[in-house]
N, C-alpha and C positions, 0 to 999 in steps of 0.2 A: 098622259098625266100632265099637268100644267106646268113649267120653269118652275113658277111659285114655289111650288112642293118641295123641287128640290132644292132652293137657294135659298129657305127656311132657316134662321139663326134660332138653336134652343137649347135642352138641357145634355145635347153631345150631337157627334156627328154619327152616322149608319151607310157605309155602303153594303147592297145590297147585290149578290151577282147569282143571276138567276137565269135562265134563258126561254122560262115560259112566263110571258107577257101578264096573264091573268094571276100569276102568282106575286110578278113582281108588283102588281098596282094593286093588290090586296094590302100587301105589306107594305107597300110604298105611304098607302093611305093611312095603314094603321101608327105607322110611328108618326109622320107625320104630325098627327092628332093628339099621339103620345106629346109631341114636343120636340122632336128630333128632326134634324136637317138630314135629309136623305138624299142620297146620289145612287145609280144603280149601274152595272155591267150586264152583260147576258155573255161572256164569255172567260174560262180562266185568264185568259192574257189580258184583257180590257181591264178585269179585277186587280191582277197585278200592277197596270200601270197606274191605274187609279189611286192605289194603296199607296205609291208612291208618289205619286203629285200630291193628291187630295188629303194624305195623311187621316183617316177617318180613325175615331175612337175605336168600334163596333165593326167586323166583316162578319154578313149575316151570309153565309154562301153554301149555293145547292151542290152537294157531290157529284150530281154526273151531270157536264156538262160539255159542252163542245170544245170539242181540240183540246187542249190540257184538263184535268179530271180536276176535281176539288180538292183532292190529295196532295196532287202533286203541285197545284197553284197553292196550296195552304205552305207547302215546304219552301215554295220562292218566297210568298210573302212573310214566313218568320226568318229568311235571310235578310228582306230589308229591315225588318223592324221585329226582332226576338221577344217583344212582349206584345205584339197584337194581340187584340182578343177579336178572335174568328171562333163563329158559332158556323157548325154543320146543320144543312137544310138536309135531309135523306127520307126517302122511302123506305117503306117497311123491309122491301128487299135487301136493301144496303144498310141494315142497321152493322153488319160485320164491319161493314168498310169506317162508316160512321164513327164505329169503336177503335177501328186503327185510327183514325186522324184524330181520337183523343192522345193515342199514342204518342203522335207526330205533334202534336203541341195543340191542338182545338182544344175551346176552353169549353165548349159543351155543344149539345145537337138537339135540335128538333126534329123530331118526325111528322112528316106528311102520312093524311090531313093534319095540322095543327088547331088546338085551340087559339083562339085571338088572345086570350088572357095569358094563357101558359106563354106564347111566344114573346107578350108583351113584357112578362114576369123575368125570361134566360135574356132576353136584351138587357133591360134596365140591372141584372145581376152582372153581366158582362161588363156593360160599363162601370160599374164600381168597382170591380176587380182589377179593369186594366187603370183605372186613375188612380188606386190605390199601390199601382206595379211601376205607374208614372213619376208618382212623388217617391216612392221606394227609390227609384234610379237617379232622381232626382237630389235626392238627399248623398246616397251615396258618391255621387259626382263631386257636391257641395263638399263631403267629405277629404274627397281623394286631392279638389283644390286647395283647401285648406292648409292639406297635408304638404304641399309642395310649395306655398305661396308667403313671401316676406309681408307680414302685417303691416306693416310701415309702409314699404314702399311698393307694392303690387308688384312686385318682380318675384322670380322663383326664388327657394331659399337655396343655402349652401348643401343642403342634402341632396335635391333634385338635380344641382349642377352636374352633381359627379354621378348620379345616374343617368344623365341626358349624356355628359362627354362619353362615357362606356358606350353606348349606343351609336354616339355618332363618329367615335372614331373606328368602330367596328365598320359599317357604314362606308366610311373613306378608305379605310384599306381595303374591302370588296369592289365597290366603283371605283376605285383609284381617281378618287375627286377630291378637289381644295379641301381644307379645314382649317380656319382660322381660328385664334382666342385673343379676346382683347379682355387684358385686365388694368384696371385702375383705381386711385386711390383720393383721396382729396387732401389739398395742399393746407396747410394753417386750420385745419378742422379741429383740433384739439384746443389751440387757442380763441375760436368761435366758441366754442360750446362754453369756453370758462368763462366767457367774456357776457354771453349772453345766455346761458341756461340750455339743459338738455331739452328743452321742450322746443327752442328757436332750433338748436340743433337737428331736432328731429324732422322740422318742417323745410330743412334743408336738405335731408336724405330723401324723404317724400317728390320734393322738387326733384333732385336727381334721378331718380326712378321715372318719373314723368319723362323729364329728358332723353333718358336710354329707350324709352318705348316709343317715343315717337322720334327715335333715328333710325333704327333698324328696322328691317324688313317684315312686314308681319304677318306672322303662321309661318315663316323661315327660319331668321334668325331667334335667339332666345336671349335674355336678361338678365341677370340673378344678382341677389345680394349676395356676396361672398361672405360677410361676416364685416362688421362695425360700420366704417367708412370706406371699404375695399368693395369693387363689384367687380362681375365678370360679363362677357359676353361672347356667347357663341355664333360665330357666324359662318352658314352653311354654303360650301362649293366657291367661299371668296377666298382668294388668292390673297397676297400681304400687301399687293397695292391693293386691289377692291378693300379691302381692310382696313387700310391709311383713311381711305377718303372717309370711311362712316367713323374711323378713330377721331377724325378730323373735326366734324358735324358735329360729335359729343361733345369735345374741346371747344369748342367754340359756343357753343349754343351754351356752355356751361357760364364760360367768360362773360358772355353779353348777357346773362341773366342780373351779374352784379350783386352777388350774393356775398357782401362785405369781404372781399379778397379771395374767394373760397372759387378755386381753380383745380384742375385735376392732372396727376402725373398718370400718364397711359402706355402700357407695355401690350407689344404686339407680336405673336406667334403663327406662324404658319406650319400646323403637322408635317411630317416626317418621320417617313416607314422606323425608323430607328428608338422612336419614340414608346415611351409606354406613357399611362397617364400623369404618372409623378412629373415624369421628365416635361410632357409636353406643357403643365402648370407653373412648372417650374421655370422652365423658358422665358414663358410671358411674364411670370412676376420679377424674375432676374432683369428684365427690361423696363418694367414699370418702375424697378428701385435705381435703376440708371435714370430714366427721366425724372425721378426724386430727388438723385442726388446732385444732379445739374441744374436745379434751380425751380424745377415744378414747371407747371402749366405748358408742356410739351409731351413729344410722343415718341418714344423710344421703339424700333423693331428690333427682333432677335434675327440677325441673319447670317446665316451659316457661314 
């Protein structure tokens, strides 16, 4: 089959897994002229690898394959992508195996020899089902993301702070690793709001969120709008000295933005075995208020 057939972009991407060259060629041509981009594999292991690399919409897979069979390949594919659409190709003698594959999560099966129109119909149905499941999964992810995100700053919200903190405290205890907490609020923010109005105040809070996200380690640390003009940052695996460097990055970045005398008072604390969640948060909060009471625009550490 020409390479251009494999590379065609159309209504969807189908991976055919079959070790019979004649069957491969027939299905490949059928689906190509139906408008699909077509990929092929001749063993279960190769099929699994291509699912991982190519992320097809539909997998059309023979149940009898060299190496691992279609049923085992199906199980492994669904570990890679639980909603992957897999249609089983089966000879009459292995229909029972195909029914078992349906119980394992296959979307449908087609008996060999197949009618061309029937095969195309089943693949089209599989594509629609897969796209519906993908859309549902995306909507669920969006709902979850919105439920833990502060709309204004784009940071995580107060509720998620405590959920994440509990997870990280458990991890720090189990793995004996460092965990630091940074808490800060804005100096002179009430006066700024009174003078400029809440819309301008919201712009400042949004800018602070951007600075926090830029200052912390992507996919390691996490930033939160704790409430009002108070923020928190969880620093995973960071000692107090390492946390101090990140805190100074945040403090100096905010000072340099020249937000009409808006600066921040920052409190730092490193987790200790004697702390529960409330103790840990209070230790960082107390350090923050010491920084505030000392004049603001500075960092205080909670040192045992």
